[in-house]
C-alpha positions in Angstrom: 0.2 -0.3 0.1 1.8 3.4 -1.1 1.2 6.3 1.6 -1.1 7.9 -0.8 -3.5 4.8 -0.5 -2.4 5.2 3.6 -3.7 8.5 3.3 -6.6 8.3 1.3 -8.3 5.0 4.1 -7.8 7.2 7.3 -9.8 10.2 4.7 -12.5 7.5 4.3 -12.8 6.6 7.5 -12.4 10.2 8.9 -15.2 10.9 7.0 -17.4 7.8 7.3 -17.6 9.0 10.9 -17.9 11.7 12.4 -15.5 14.0 10.8 -11.7 14.8 12.8 -8.5 16.8 12.5 -5.2 15.3 11.6 -2.4 17.4 12.9 -0.3 16.6 10.1 3.8 18.0 11.6 3.8 16.6 14.5 4.8 12.6 15.8 2.9 10.7 18.1 4.9 11.5 20.9 3.7 15.3 20.5 6.8 16.6 19.6 6.5 19.2 17.1 9.0 17.8 13.7 7.3 20.5 11.6 6.9 20.4 8.1 7.1 21.7 4.2 2.7 22.6 4.6 2.5 22.6 0.2 4.0 19.9 0.1 2.0 17.7 2.7 -1.5 19.7 1.3 -0.3 18.6 -2.6 0.2 14.5 -1.0 -3.3 14.6 1.0 -5.7 16.3 -2.1 -3.9 14.2 -4.6 -4.4 10.6 -2.0 -8.2 12.5 -1.6 -8.2 12.9 -5.8 -6.6 9.4 -6.8 -8.3 7.6 -4.2 -11.4 8.5 -2.6 -14.8 8.0 -4.1 -16.8 10.0 -4.2 -13.7 13.0 -2.8 -14.0 14.0 0.5 -14.2 17.2 1.7 -11.1 19.0 3.4 -10.6 21.9 5.3 -6.9 23.5 5.4 -5.4 25.3 7.6 -1.4 26.0 8.7 -0.4 26.7 12.4 3.1 28.7 13.3 4.6 27.4 16.1 7.8 28.3 17.9 10.4 26.3 19.2 10.5 28.1 22.1 8.0 29.3 25.5 7.7 32.6 25.8 7.3 35.0 22.8 8.5 34.4 19.1 12.0 36.7 18.5 14.2 37.0 16.2 15.6 34.0 17.1 12.8 31.8 17.7 12.9 28.7 15.2 9.5 28.3 13.6 7.9 25.4 12.6 4.8 24.9 11.0 1.8 22.3 11.0 -1.0 21.4 8.7 -4.4 21.4 9.7 -7.0 19.4 8.1 -10.0 19.5 9.2 -11.9 16.0 7.3 -15.6 16.6 6.8 -18.3 13.9 7.5 -19.5 12.4 4.6 -23.4 13.6 4.6 -24.9 10.1 3.7 -22.7 9.5 1.2 -19.9 5.9 1.9 -16.3 7.2 0.9 -14.8 4.7 -0.6 -11.2 4.1 -1.0 -9.7 2.4 -4.1 -6.8 0.2 -4.4 -4.7 -0.5 -6.9 -6.0 -3.5 -8.1 -9.4 -0.9 -8.1 -11.3 -2.4 -5.8 -13.2 0.0 -3.5 -13.7 -0.9 0.0 -14.7 2.1 2.9 -13.7 2.4 6.3 -14.9 3.8 9.7 -12.5 5.0 12.5 -12.8 2.9 16.1 -10.6 4.3 18.5 -7.1 5.1 17.1 -7.7 2.8 14.3 -9.6 2.9 10.6 -11.0 -0.3 10.4 -12.9 -2.1 7.0 -16.5 -2.0 7.1 
């Protein structure tokens, strides 16, 4: 499974559940790593276009975070997070297409994307 397929599976699962937020640029243990927001946005949008049927409705927002505690100064190292709001599907299941063209829908259960 490619990374775009994995992204599409997650998008499908969120949309087929209650929707939700993806925070790109933060590790599982909540360390801020930062990302190139344009590159990540492109990857998510292309995963949605290439593998989600129908496409998921997404809202993107960039969040700038300083490495230092306290006010941002000229010496602060700024990192960018990409906040992706995945909107809940309005009645239609969102399917994820695999390389063979087969469609499978997913839902979120705790922190997993499970086939339905």
